[in-house]
N, CA, C and O atoms as a printed pandas DataFrame, in Angstrom:
     atom_number atom_name residue_name chain_id  residue_number  x_coord  y_coord  z_coord
0              1         N          MET        A               1   -3.847  -17.720    5.218
1              2        CA          MET        A               1   -3.578  -17.123    3.918
2              3         C          MET        A               1   -4.656  -16.080    3.617
3              4         O          MET        A               1   -5.792  -16.206    4.075
4              5         N          GLU        A               2   -4.306  -15.078    2.866
5              6        CA          GLU        A               2   -5.275  -14.042    2.559
6              7         C          GLU        A               2   -5.274  -13.725    1.069
7              8         O          GLU        A               2   -4.331  -14.044    0.345
8              9         N          LEU        A               3   -6.359  -13.086    0.630
9             10        CA          LEU        A               3   -6.533  -12.751   -0.773
10            11         C          LEU        A               3   -5.597  -11.643   -1.234
11            12         O          LEU        A               3   -5.190  -11.620   -2.396
12            13         N          SER        A               4   -5.253  -10.726   -0.336
13            14        CA          SER        A               4   -4.431   -9.579   -0.718
14            15         C          SER        A               4   -3.107  -10.032   -1.303
15            16         O          SER        A               4   -2.452  -10.932   -0.777
16            17         N          GLY        A               5   -2.728   -9.396   -2.397
17            18        CA          GLY        A               5   -1.469   -9.715   -3.039
18            19         C          GLY        A               5   -1.600   -9.754   -4.539
19            20         O          GLY        A               5   -2.623   -9.373   -5.108
20            21         N          LYS        A               6   -0.525  -10.229   -5.176
21            22        CA          LYS        A               6   -0.490  -10.362   -6.635
22            23         C          LYS        A               6   -0.542  -11.836   -6.991
23            24         O          LYS        A               6    0.156  -12.656   -6.394
24            25         N          TRP        A               7   -1.378  -12.167   -7.971
25            26        CA          TRP        A               7   -1.629  -13.546   -8.365
26            27         C          TRP        A               7   -1.538  -13.688   -9.880
27            28         O          TRP        A               7   -1.952  -12.801  -10.626
28            29         N          LYS        A               8   -0.992  -14.812  -10.318
29            30        CA          LYS        A               8   -0.901  -15.133  -11.740
30            31         C          LYS        A               8   -1.710  -16.386  -11.996
31            32         O          LYS        A               8   -1.675  -17.332  -11.208
32            33         N          ILE        A               9   -2.442  -16.392  -13.105
33            34        CA          ILE        A               9   -3.255  -17.557  -13.451
34            35         C          ILE        A               9   -2.348  -18.710  -13.857
35            36         O          ILE        A               9   -1.522  -18.571  -14.759
36            37         N          ALA        A              10   -2.504  -19.849  -13.188
37            38        CA          ALA        A              10   -1.752  -21.051  -13.529
38            39         C          ALA        A              10   -2.543  -21.920  -14.502
39            40         O          ALA        A              10   -1.981  -22.512  -15.424
40            41         N          GLU        A              11   -3.856  -21.986  -14.283
41            42        CA          GLU        A              11   -4.729  -22.737  -15.185
42            43         C          GLU        A              11   -6.157  -22.258  -14.990
43            44         O          GLU        A              11   -6.521  -21.747  -13.931
44            45         N          ALA        A              12   -6.960  -22.434  -16.035
45            46        CA          ALA        A              12   -8.346  -21.984  -15.971
46            47         C          ALA        A              12   -9.206  -22.843  -16.878
47            48         O          ALA        A              12   -8.737  -23.399  -17.870
48            49         N          GLU        A              13  -10.481  -22.937  -16.512
49            50        CA          GLU        A              13  -11.436  -23.612  -17.386
50            51         C          GLU        A              13  -12.766  -22.875  -17.320
51            52         O          GLU        A              13  -13.117  -22.266  -16.309
52            53         N          LEU        A              14  -13.477  -22.949  -18.406
53            54        CA          LEU        A              14  -14.771  -22.293  -18.536
54            55         C          LEU        A              14  -15.748  -23.288  -19.149
55            56         O          LEU        A              14  -15.480  -23.865  -20.202
56            57         N          GLY        A              15  -16.877  -23.485  -18.486
57            58        CA          GLY        A              15  -17.900  -24.373  -19.016
58            59         C          GLY        A              15  -17.410  -25.782  -19.288
59            60         O          GLY        A              15  -17.802  -26.398  -20.279
60            61         N          GLY        A              16  -16.553  -26.297  -18.412
61            62        CA          GLY        A              16  -16.072  -27.666  -18.546
62            63         C          GLY        A              16  -14.905  -27.848  -19.497
63            64         O          GLY        A              16  -14.473  -28.978  -19.725
64            65         N          LYS        A              17  -14.379  -26.758  -20.061
65            66        CA          LYS        A              17  -13.272  -26.858  -21.017
66            67         C          LYS        A              17  -12.079  -26.063  -20.534
67            68         O          LYS        A              17  -12.198  -24.895  -20.164
68            69         N          LYS        A              18  -10.909  -26.726  -20.542
69            70        CA          LYS        A              18   -9.670  -26.038  -20.165
70            71         C          LYS        A              18   -9.361  -24.959  -21.184
71            72         O          LYS        A              18   -9.555  -25.149  -22.385
72            73         N          LEU        A              19   -8.878  -23.824  -20.698
73            74        CA          LEU        A              19   -8.502  -22.719  -21.570
74            75         C          LEU        A              19   -7.001  -22.757  -21.812
75            76         O          LEU        A              19   -6.246  -23.117  -20.909
76            77         N          PRO        A              20   -6.546  -22.391  -23.015
77            78        CA          PRO        A              20   -5.102  -22.389  -23.286
78            79         C          PRO        A              20   -4.395  -21.325  -22.456
79            80         O          PRO        A              20   -4.867  -20.193  -22.351
80            81         N          SER        A              21   -3.278  -21.690  -21.877
81            82        CA          SER        A              21   -2.550  -20.770  -21.001
82            83         C          SER        A              21   -2.044  -19.548  -21.746
83            84         O          SER        A              21   -1.801  -18.513  -21.126
84            85         N          SER        A              22   -1.878  -19.638  -23.052
85            86        CA          SER        A              22   -1.395  -18.490  -23.817
86            87         C          SER        A              22   -2.367  -17.315  -23.741
87            88         O          SER        A              22   -1.969  -16.172  -23.966
88            89         N          GLY        A              23   -3.620  -17.579  -23.431
89            90        CA          GLY        A              23   -4.614  -16.519  -23.331
90            91         C          GLY        A              23   -4.487  -15.664  -22.090
91            92         O          GLY        A              23   -5.055  -14.572  -22.039
92            93         N          PHE        A              24   -3.764  -16.124  -21.092
93            94        CA          PHE        A              24   -3.654  -15.365  -19.842
94            95         C          PHE        A              24   -2.253  -15.339  -19.264
95            96         O          PHE        A              24   -2.080  -15.007  -18.091
96            97         N          ASP        A              25   -1.257  -15.679  -20.049
97            98        CA          ASP        A              25    0.097  -15.762  -19.493
98            99         C          ASP        A              25    0.688  -14.409  -19.107
99           100         O          ASP        A              25    1.673  -14.373  -18.369
100          101         N          LYS        A              26    0.124  -13.291  -19.581
101          102        CA          LYS        A              26    0.630  -11.967  -19.202
102          103         C          LYS        A              26   -0.269  -11.281  -18.175
103          104         O          LYS        A              26    0.011  -10.150  -17.777
104          105         N          MET        A              27   -1.331  -11.936  -17.741
105          106        CA          MET        A              27   -2.272  -11.321  -16.805
106          107         C          MET        A              27   -1.812  -11.478  -15.358
107          108         O          MET        A              27   -1.294  -12.524  -14.964
108          109         N          VAL        A              28   -2.010  -10.421  -14.577
109          110        CA          VAL        A              28   -1.734  -10.448  -13.144
110          111         C          VAL        A              28   -2.955   -9.861  -12.436
111          112         O          VAL        A              28   -3.424   -8.776  -12.778
112          113         N          LEU        A              29   -3.457  -10.593  -11.449
113          114        CA          LEU        A              29   -4.568  -10.133  -10.621
114          115         C          LEU        A              29   -3.983   -9.598   -9.326
115          116         O          LEU        A              29   -3.251  -10.299   -8.627
116          117         N          GLU        A              30   -4.309   -8.353   -9.011
117          118        CA          GLU        A              30   -3.840   -7.741   -7.774
118          119         C          GLU        A              30   -5.057   -7.419   -6.917
119          120         O          GLU        A              30   -5.983   -6.745   -7.369
120          121         N          MET        A              31   -5.049   -7.908   -5.668
121          122        CA          MET        A              31   -6.174   -7.681   -4.766
122          123         C          MET        A              31   -5.672   -7.091   -3.459
123          124         O          MET        A              31   -4.573   -7.392   -2.994
124          125         N          ASP        A              32   -6.520   -6.234   -2.877
125          126        CA          ASP        A              32   -6.287   -5.790   -1.507
126          127         C          ASP        A              32   -7.567   -6.112   -0.736
127          128         O          ASP        A              32   -8.368   -6.923   -1.202
128          129         N          GLY        A              33   -7.772   -5.522    0.386
129          130        CA          GLY        A              33   -8.911   -5.878    1.227
130          131         C          GLY        A              33  -10.271   -5.794    0.575
131          132         O          GLY        A              33  -11.147   -6.605    0.873
132          133         N          ASN        A              34  -10.471   -4.820   -0.320
133          134        CA          ASN        A              34  -11.808   -4.666   -0.885
134          135         C          ASN        A              34  -11.825   -4.265   -2.351
135          136         O          ASN        A              34  -12.863   -3.838   -2.855
136          137         N          SER        A              35  -10.700   -4.393   -3.048
137          138        CA          SER        A              35  -10.697   -4.056   -4.468
138          139         C          SER        A              35   -9.724   -4.956   -5.228
139          140         O          SER        A              35   -8.902   -5.659   -4.641
140          141         N          TYR        A              36   -9.851   -4.906   -6.556
141          142        CA          TYR        A              36   -8.975   -5.715   -7.403
142          143         C          TYR        A              36   -8.639   -4.930   -8.668
143          144         O          TYR        A              36   -9.352   -4.006   -9.058
144          145         N          GLN        A              37   -7.542   -5.320   -9.289
145          146        CA          GLN        A              37   -7.154   -4.819  -10.600
146          147         C          GLN        A              37   -6.583   -5.990  -11.376
147          148         O          GLN        A              37   -5.777   -6.759  -10.853
148          149         N          LEU        A              38   -7.001   -6.120  -12.617
149          150        CA          LEU        A              38   -6.452   -7.132  -13.507
150          151         C          LEU        A              38   -5.590   -6.403  -14.524
151          152         O          LEU        A              38   -6.071   -5.547  -15.266
152          153         N          HIS        A              39   -4.297   -6.757  -14.548
153          154        CA          HIS        A              39   -3.326   -6.107  -15.420
154          155         C          HIS        A              39   -2.946   -7.053  -16.553
155          156         O          HIS        A              39   -2.839   -8.265  -16.369
156          157         N          GLU        A              40   -2.749   -6.472  -17.713
157          158        CA          GLU        A              40   -2.133   -7.169  -18.837
158          159         C          GLU        A              40   -1.366   -6.087  -19.592
159          160         O          GLU        A              40   -1.820   -5.589  -20.622
160          161         N          GLU        A              41   -0.198   -5.733  -19.062
161          162        CA          GLU        A              41    0.615   -4.593  -19.475
162          163         C          GLU        A              41    0.000   -3.275  -19.006
163          164         O          GLU        A              41    0.734   -2.330  -18.720
164          165         N          LYS        A              42   -1.323   -3.189  -18.921
165          166        CA          LYS        A              42   -2.020   -2.043  -18.338
166          167         C          LYS        A              42   -3.267   -2.599  -17.644
167          168         O          LYS        A              42   -3.595   -3.775  -17.803
168          169         N          ILE        A              43   -3.947   -1.771  -16.891
169          170        CA          ILE        A              43   -5.153   -2.231  -16.198
170          171         C          ILE        A              43   -6.244   -2.489  -17.234
171          172         O          ILE        A              43   -6.584   -1.607  -18.022
172          173         N          ILE        A              44   -6.791   -3.711  -17.226
173          174        CA          ILE        A              44   -7.856   -4.036  -18.169
174          175         C          ILE        A              44   -9.204   -4.233  -17.471
175          176         O          ILE        A              44  -10.246   -4.238  -18.127
176          177         N          ASP        A              45   -9.188   -4.393  -16.157
177          178        CA          ASP        A              45  -10.427   -4.553  -15.398
178          179         C          ASP        A              45  -10.110   -4.194  -13.953
179          180         O          ASP        A              45   -9.034   -4.516  -13.448
180          181         N          SER        A              46  -11.055   -3.520  -13.286
181          182        CA          SER        A              46  -10.870   -3.233  -11.869
182          183         C          SER        A              46  -12.228   -3.042  -11.227
183          184         O          SER        A              46  -13.212   -2.724  -11.896
184          185         N          GLY        A              47  -12.268   -3.241   -9.906
185          186        CA          GLY        A              47  -13.536   -3.091   -9.213
186          187         C          GLY        A              47  -13.436   -3.416   -7.742
187          188         O          GLY        A              47  -12.372   -3.332   -7.128
188          189         N          LEU        A              48  -14.578   -3.792   -7.195
189          190        CA          LEU        A              48  -14.721   -4.000   -5.753
190          191         C          LEU        A              48  -14.937   -5.463   -5.405
191          192         O          LEU        A              48  -15.572   -6.205   -6.154
192          193         N          LEU        A              49  -14.405   -5.867   -4.266
193          194        CA          LEU        A              49  -14.613   -7.195   -3.691
194          195         C          LEU        A              49  -15.442   -7.028   -2.429
195          196         O          LEU        A              49  -15.203   -6.110   -1.644
196          197         N          GLN        A              50  -16.413   -7.906   -2.228
197          198        CA          GLN        A              50  -17.192   -7.853   -0.998
198          199         C          GLN        A              50  -17.420   -9.279   -0.502
199          200         O          GLN        A              50  -18.046  -10.093   -1.182
200          201         N          ALA        A              51  -16.903   -9.569    0.691
201          202        CA          ALA        A              51  -17.074  -10.894    1.287
202          203         C          ALA        A              51  -18.546  -11.148    1.578
203          204         O          ALA        A              51  -19.302  -10.223    1.874
204          205         N          ILE        A              52  -18.941  -12.410    1.489
205          206        CA          ILE        A              52  -20.283  -12.830    1.873
206          207         C          ILE        A              52  -20.119  -13.563    3.199
207          208         O          ILE        A              52  -19.704  -14.722    3.217
208          209         N          PRO        A              53  -20.442  -12.899    4.313
209          210        CA          PRO        A              53  -20.219  -13.483    5.643
210          211         C          PRO        A              53  -20.986  -14.784    5.835
211          212         O          PRO        A              53  -22.101  -14.950    5.342
212          213         N          GLY        A              54  -20.355  -15.708    6.569
213          214        CA          GLY        A              54  -21.002  -16.965    6.933
214          215         C          GLY        A              54  -21.078  -17.990    5.833
215          216         O          GLY        A              54  -21.714  -19.029    6.008
216          217         N          SER        A              55  -20.448  -17.731    4.700
217          218        CA          SER        A              55  -20.487  -18.690    3.584
218          219         C          SER        A              55  -19.490  -19.807    3.802
219          220         O          SER        A              55  -18.399  -19.599    4.333
220          221         N          SER        A              56  -19.880  -20.984    3.387
221          222        CA          SER        A              56  -18.978  -22.130    3.414
222          223         C          SER        A              56  -19.198  -22.922    2.132
223          224         O          SER        A              56  -20.258  -23.516    1.941
224          225         N          PRO        A              57  -18.191  -22.932    1.248
225          226        CA          PRO        A              57  -16.863  -22.331    1.368
226          227         C          PRO        A              57  -16.942  -20.806    1.341
227          228         O          PRO        A              57  -17.999  -20.219    1.110
228          229         N          ALA        A              58  -15.778  -20.184    1.588
229          230        CA          ALA        A              58  -15.705  -18.724    1.576
230          231         C          ALA        A              58  -16.219  -18.205    0.240
231          232         O          ALA        A              58  -16.001  -18.818   -0.805
232          233         N          ALA        A              59  -16.910  -17.058    0.289
233          234        CA          ALA        A              59  -17.521  -16.524   -0.928
234          235         C          ALA        A              59  -17.436  -15.006   -0.932
235          236         O          ALA        A              59  -17.254  -14.370    0.106
236          237         N          MET        A              60  -17.574  -14.442   -2.130
237          238        CA          MET        A              60  -17.568  -12.998   -2.278
238          239         C          MET        A              60  -18.275  -12.618   -3.571
239          240         O          MET        A              60  -18.518  -13.453   -4.443
240          241         N          THR        A              61  -18.594  -11.339   -3.667
241          242        CA          THR        A              61  -19.054  -10.782   -4.928
242          243         C          THR        A              61  -17.944   -9.902   -5.477
243          244         O          THR        A              61  -17.159   -9.315   -4.732
244          245         N          ILE        A              62  -17.902   -9.830   -6.782
245          246        CA          ILE        A              62  -16.935   -9.004   -7.487
246          247         C          ILE        A              62  -17.736   -8.081   -8.390
247          248         O          ILE        A              62  -18.478   -8.543   -9.256
248          249         N          THR        A              63  -17.587   -6.782   -8.189
249          250        CA          THR        A              63  -18.306   -5.802   -8.995
250          251         C          THR        A              63  -17.300   -5.010   -9.812
251          252         O          THR        A              63  -16.439   -4.327   -9.259
252          253         N          SER        A              64  -17.413   -5.105  -11.121
253          254        CA          SER        A              64  -16.493   -4.416  -12.012
254          255         C          SER        A              64  -16.895   -2.952  -12.160
255          256         O          SER        A              64  -18.053   -2.640  -12.435
256          257         N          LEU        A              65  -15.919   -2.055  -11.973
257          258        CA          LEU        A              65  -16.142   -0.624  -12.135
258          259         C          LEU        A              65  -15.486   -0.072  -13.395
259          260         O          LEU        A              65  -15.800    1.037  -13.827
260          261         N          PHE        A              66  -14.568   -0.849  -13.988
261          262        CA          PHE        A              66  -13.835   -0.415  -15.170
262          263         C          PHE        A              66  -13.517   -1.632  -16.015
263          264         O          PHE        A              66  -13.148   -2.676  -15.478
264          265         N          GLY        A              67  -13.650   -1.520  -17.308
265          266        CA          GLY        A              67  -13.292   -2.594  -18.212
266          267         C          GLY        A              67  -14.506   -3.197  -18.889
267          268         O          GLY        A              67  -15.605   -2.648  -18.805
268          269         N          PRO        A              68  -14.314   -4.325  -19.560
269          270        CA          PRO        A              68  -15.388   -4.914  -20.361
270          271         C          PRO        A              68  -16.586   -5.404  -19.537
271          272         O          PRO        A              68  -17.682   -5.566  -20.074
272          273         N          ASN        A              69  -16.384   -5.637  -18.255
273          274        CA          ASN        A              69  -17.480   -6.094  -17.389
274          275         C          ASN        A              69  -18.044   -4.979  -16.511
275          276         O          ASN        A              69  -18.747   -5.249  -15.537
276          277         N          GLN        A              70  -17.740   -3.734  -16.853
277          278        CA          GLN        A              70  -18.171   -2.583  -16.055
278          279         C          GLN        A              70  -19.667   -2.659  -15.752
279          280         O          GLN        A              70  -20.495   -2.849  -16.643
280          281         N          GLY        A              71  -19.987   -2.504  -14.453
281          282        CA          GLY        A              71  -21.381   -2.521  -14.018
282          283         C          GLY        A              71  -21.921   -3.898  -13.680
283          284         O          GLY        A              71  -23.035   -4.015  -13.170
284          285         N          LYS        A              72  -21.156   -4.937  -13.954
285          286        CA          LYS        A              72  -21.607   -6.304  -13.668
286          287         C          LYS        A              72  -21.088   -6.767  -12.308
287          288         O          LYS        A              72  -20.006   -6.376  -11.872
288          289         N          THR        A              73  -21.890   -7.612  -11.648
289          290        CA          THR        A              73  -21.488   -8.233  -10.391
290          291         C          THR        A              73  -21.480   -9.733  -10.580
291          292         O          THR        A              73  -22.440  -10.307  -11.096
292          293         N          PHE        A              74  -20.390  -10.376  -10.160
293          294        CA          PHE        A              74  -20.242  -11.820  -10.263
294          295         C          PHE        A              74  -20.121  -12.425   -8.867
295          296         O          PHE        A              74  -19.520  -11.831   -7.973
296          297         N          TYR        A              75  -20.692  -13.598   -8.693
297          298        CA          TYR        A              75  -20.624  -14.334   -7.427
298          299         C          TYR        A              75  -19.570  -15.420   -7.568
299          300         O          TYR        A              75  -19.464  -16.067   -8.610
300          301         N          CYS        A              76  -18.783  -15.615   -6.499
301          302        CA          CYS        A              76  -17.756  -16.648   -6.568
302          303         C          CYS        A              76  -17.474  -17.237   -5.191
303          304         O          CYS        A              76  -17.743  -16.630   -4.154
304          305         N          ILE        A              77  -16.924  -18.441   -5.228
305          306        CA          ILE        A              77  -16.430  -19.108   -4.029
306          307         C          ILE        A              77  -14.920  -19.253   -4.186
307          308         O          ILE        A              77  -14.401  -19.283   -5.301
308          309         N          TYR        A              78  -14.222  -19.342   -3.050
309          310        CA          TYR        A              78  -12.775  -19.477   -3.140
310          311         C          TYR        A              78  -12.240  -20.306   -1.982
311          312         O          TYR        A              78  -12.869  -20.446   -0.933
312          313         N          GLN        A              79  -11.050  -20.851   -2.220
313          314        CA          GLN        A              79  -10.344  -21.624   -1.198
314          315         C          GLN        A              79   -8.853  -21.560   -1.502
315          316         O          GLN        A              79   -8.432  -21.262   -2.620
316          317         N          PHE        A              80   -8.078  -21.850   -0.475
317          318        CA          PHE        A              80   -6.637  -21.947   -0.650
318          319         C          PHE        A              80   -6.250  -23.411   -0.647
319          320         O          PHE        A              80   -6.762  -24.206    0.141
320          321         N          GLU        A              81   -5.339  -23.755   -1.544
321          322        CA          GLU        A              81   -4.809  -25.113   -1.622
322          323         C          GLU        A              81   -3.293  -24.960   -1.626
323          324         O          GLU        A              81   -2.691  -24.652   -2.655
324          325         N          GLY        A              82   -2.683  -25.177   -0.463
325          326        CA          GLY        A              82   -1.265  -24.855   -0.320
326          327         C          GLY        A              82   -1.109  -23.352   -0.483
327          328         O          GLY        A              82   -1.782  -22.576    0.197
328          329         N          ASN        A              83   -0.211  -22.934   -1.394
329          330        CA          ASN        A              83   -0.020  -21.514   -1.675
330          331         C          ASN        A              83   -0.880  -21.020   -2.837
331          332         O          ASN        A              83   -0.785  -19.856   -3.226
332          333         N          ASP        A              84   -1.710  -21.886   -3.388
333          334        CA          ASP        A              84   -2.557  -21.523   -4.517
334          335         C          ASP        A              84   -3.905  -21.000   -4.034
335          336         O          ASP        A              84   -4.407  -21.394   -2.982
336          337         N          LEU        A              85   -4.469  -20.108   -4.827
337          338        CA          LEU        A              85   -5.812  -19.594   -4.608
338          339         C          LEU        A              85   -6.685  -20.139   -5.726
339          340         O          LEU        A              85   -6.366  -19.984   -6.905
340          341         N          ILE        A              86   -7.777  -20.771   -5.358
341          342        CA          ILE        A              86   -8.705  -21.326   -6.346
342          343         C          ILE        A              86  -10.020  -20.574   -6.209
343          344         O          ILE        A              86  -10.611  -20.510   -5.131
344          345         N          ILE        A              87  -10.466  -20.007   -7.328
345          346        CA          ILE        A              87  -11.721  -19.270   -7.342
346          347         C          ILE        A              87  -12.613  -19.857   -8.425
347          348         O          ILE        A              87  -12.174  -20.089   -9.551
348          349         N          CYS        A              88  -13.873  -20.094   -8.069
349          350        CA          CYS        A              88  -14.879  -20.495   -9.041
350          351         C          CYS        A              88  -15.896  -19.365   -9.141
351          352         O          CYS        A              88  -16.581  -19.040   -8.172
352          353         N          TYR        A              89  -15.982  -18.773  -10.330
353          354        CA          TYR        A              89  -16.863  -17.643  -10.594
354          355         C          TYR        A              89  -18.121  -18.117  -11.319
355          356         O          TYR        A              89  -18.050  -19.011  -12.162
356          357         N          ASN        A              90  -19.258  -17.529  -10.999
357          358        CA          ASN        A              90  -20.466  -17.721  -11.785
358          359         C          ASN        A              90  -20.602  -16.484  -12.657
359          360         O          ASN        A              90  -21.066  -15.441  -12.195
360          361         N          LEU        A              91  -20.200  -16.595  -13.919
361          362        CA          LEU        A              91  -20.221  -15.453  -14.821
362          363         C          LEU        A              91  -21.593  -15.258  -15.463
363          364         O          LEU        A              91  -21.801  -14.310  -16.220
364          365         N          GLY        A              92  -22.519  -16.154  -15.159
365          366        CA          GLY        A              92  -23.802  -16.087  -15.826
366          367         C          GLY        A              92  -25.009  -15.982  -14.916
367          368         O          GLY        A              92  -26.125  -16.266  -15.351
368          369         N          GLY        A              93  -24.824  -15.585  -13.677
369          370        CA          GLY        A              93  -25.986  -15.524  -12.805
370          371         C          GLY        A              93  -25.706  -14.834  -11.497
371          372         O          GLY        A              93  -24.611  -14.329  -11.250
372          373         N          ASP        A              94  -26.736  -14.825  -10.659
373          374        CA          ASP        A              94  -26.618  -14.123   -9.378
374          375         C          ASP        A              94  -26.678  -15.085   -8.196
375          376         O          ASP        A              94  -27.219  -14.763   -7.139
376          377         N          THR        A              95  -26.113  -16.267   -8.399
377          378        CA          THR        A              95  -26.009  -17.256   -7.326
378          379         C          THR        A              95  -24.562  -17.720   -7.232
379          380         O          THR        A              95  -23.790  -17.597   -8.184
380          381         N          LEU        A              96  -24.213  -18.251   -6.077
381          382        CA          LEU        A              96  -22.864  -18.787   -5.888
382          383         C          LEU        A              96  -22.720  -20.119   -6.610
383          384         O          LEU        A              96  -23.683  -20.882   -6.688
384          385         N          PRO        A              97  -21.534  -20.413   -7.140
385          386        CA          PRO        A              97  -21.282  -21.757   -7.656
386          387         C          PRO        A              97  -21.456  -22.769   -6.524
387          388         O          PRO        A              97  -21.202  -22.455   -5.361
388          389         N          GLU        A              98  -21.885  -23.971   -6.864
389          390        CA          GLU        A              98  -22.110  -24.997   -5.845
390          391         C          GLU        A              98  -20.840  -25.742   -5.472
391          392         O          GLU        A              98  -20.752  -26.303   -4.380
392          393         N          SER        A              99  -19.845  -25.756   -6.371
393          394        CA          SER        A              99  -18.612  -26.485   -6.101
394          395         C          SER        A              99  -17.480  -25.886   -6.933
395          396         O          SER        A              99  -17.687  -24.968   -7.727
396          397         N          PHE        A             100  -16.293  -26.424   -6.734
397          398        CA          PHE        A             100  -15.114  -25.957   -7.457
398          399         C          PHE        A             100  -14.913  -26.792   -8.716
399          400         O          PHE        A             100  -13.889  -27.454   -8.887
400          401         N          ARG        A             101  -15.900  -26.747   -9.581
401          402        CA          ARG        A             101  -15.800  -27.416  -10.876
402          403         C          ARG        A             101  -16.725  -26.710  -11.849
403          404         O          ARG        A             101  -17.672  -26.032  -11.451
404          405         N          THR        A             102  -16.434  -26.880  -13.131
405          406        CA          THR        A             102  -17.274  -26.270  -14.151
406          407         C          THR        A             102  -18.032  -27.370  -14.880
407          408         O          THR        A             102  -17.665  -28.543  -14.832
408          409         N          VAL        A             103  -19.073  -26.970  -15.538
409          410        CA          VAL        A             103  -19.942  -27.902  -16.243
410          411         C          VAL        A             103  -20.187  -27.347  -17.637
411          412         O          VAL        A             103  -20.313  -26.136  -17.816
412          413         N          GLU        A             104  -20.254  -28.230  -18.618
413          414        CA          GLU        A             104  -20.529  -27.800  -19.987
414          415         C          GLU        A             104  -21.808  -26.983  -20.050
415          416         O          GLU        A             104  -22.746  -27.200  -19.284
416          417         N          GLN        A             105  -21.822  -26.049  -20.973
417          418        CA          GLN        A             105  -22.962  -25.180  -21.246
418          419         C          GLN        A             105  -23.375  -24.328  -20.044
419          420         O          GLN        A             105  -24.549  -24.007  -19.862
420          421         N          THR        A             106  -22.383  -23.973  -19.233
421          422        CA          THR        A             106  -22.602  -23.009  -18.156
422          423         C          THR        A             106  -21.524  -21.939  -18.289
423          424         O          THR        A             106  -20.583  -22.087  -19.069
424          425         N          LEU        A             107  -21.666  -20.883  -17.540
425          426        CA          LEU        A             107  -20.651  -19.840  -17.491
426          427         C          LEU        A             107  -19.907  -19.900  -16.162
427          428         O          LEU        A             107  -19.552  -18.868  -15.594
428          429         N          LEU        A             108  -19.674  -21.111  -15.672
429          430        CA          LEU        A             108  -18.840  -21.299  -14.493
430          431         C          LEU        A             108  -17.386  -21.243  -14.938
431          432         O          LEU        A             108  -16.991  -21.911  -15.893
432          433         N          TYR        A             109  -16.601  -20.446  -14.240
433          434        CA          TYR        A             109  -15.211  -20.185  -14.595
434          435         C          TYR        A             109  -14.352  -20.511  -13.391
435          436         O          TYR        A             109  -14.479  -19.872  -12.346
436          437         N          LEU        A             110  -13.475  -21.502  -13.525
437          438        CA          LEU        A             110  -12.632  -21.990  -12.439
438          439         C          LEU        A             110  -11.191  -21.615  -12.730
439          440         O          LEU        A             110  -10.665  -21.924  -13.800
440          441         N          VAL        A             111  -10.544  -20.938  -11.761
441          442        CA          VAL        A             111   -9.176  -20.465  -11.967
442          443         C          VAL        A             111   -8.305  -20.865  -10.786
443          444         O          VAL        A             111   -8.703  -20.731   -9.628
444          445         N          ARG        A             112   -7.110  -21.359  -11.097
445          446        CA          ARG        A             112   -6.072  -21.606  -10.085
446          447         C          ARG        A             112   -5.026  -20.514  -10.259
447          448         O          ARG        A             112   -4.424  -20.366  -11.323
448          449         N          TYR        A             113   -4.825  -19.746   -9.176
449          450        CA          TYR        A             113   -3.845  -18.660   -9.171
450          451         C          TYR        A             113   -2.635  -19.058   -8.329
451          452         O          TYR        A             113   -2.761  -19.758   -7.325
452          453         N          LYS        A             114   -1.468  -18.600   -8.757
453          454        CA          LYS        A             114   -0.224  -18.741   -8.001
454          455         C          LYS        A             114    0.184  -17.360   -7.501
455          456         O          LYS        A             114    0.187  -16.393   -8.262
456          457         N          ARG        A             115    0.526  -17.274   -6.224
457          458        CA          ARG        A             115    0.981  -15.994   -5.655
458          459         C          ARG        A             115    2.343  -15.649   -6.261
459          460         O          ARG        A             115    3.216  -16.507   -6.388
460          461         N          ILE        A             116    2.507  -14.378   -6.631
461          462        CA          ILE        A             116    3.777  -13.956   -7.241
462          463         C          ILE        A             116    4.472  -12.857   -6.451
463          464         O          ILE        A             116    5.482  -12.320   -6.905
464          465         N          ASP        A             117    3.952  -12.513   -5.282
465          466        CA          ASP        A             117    4.576  -11.438   -4.507
466          467         C          ASP        A             117    5.079  -11.933   -3.151
467          468         O          ASP        A             117    4.885  -11.278   -2.128
468          469         N          GLY        A             118    5.716  -13.080   -3.161
469          470        CA          GLY        A             118    6.310  -13.573   -1.931
470          471         C          GLY        A             118    5.421  -14.506   -1.265
471          472         O          GLY        A             118    5.758  -15.029   -0.203
């Protein structure tokens, strides 16, 4: 399985708390080999993806070039579970998350995406 494609958020949590699905039900994440765009009727965020070689689990950095996070770089780990893509982002630091879970009073953001392009 690969990251490239269109993905819809199925569920998400931030800092140990589940987020209501109504907050992201119109969002679509589109990724190719080295870039991403987050759409919500129009592009609201876009930037670059860079794999971190030799990481286990698989890891990457995400650098926003457009949108509310412009100029910021986030570290994340990811895995596939069946046809789902699970990404855990560290929105508050420059280290990789240690696991696929969030903890209260942190900016760890865990998202389960469903592929929507076949």
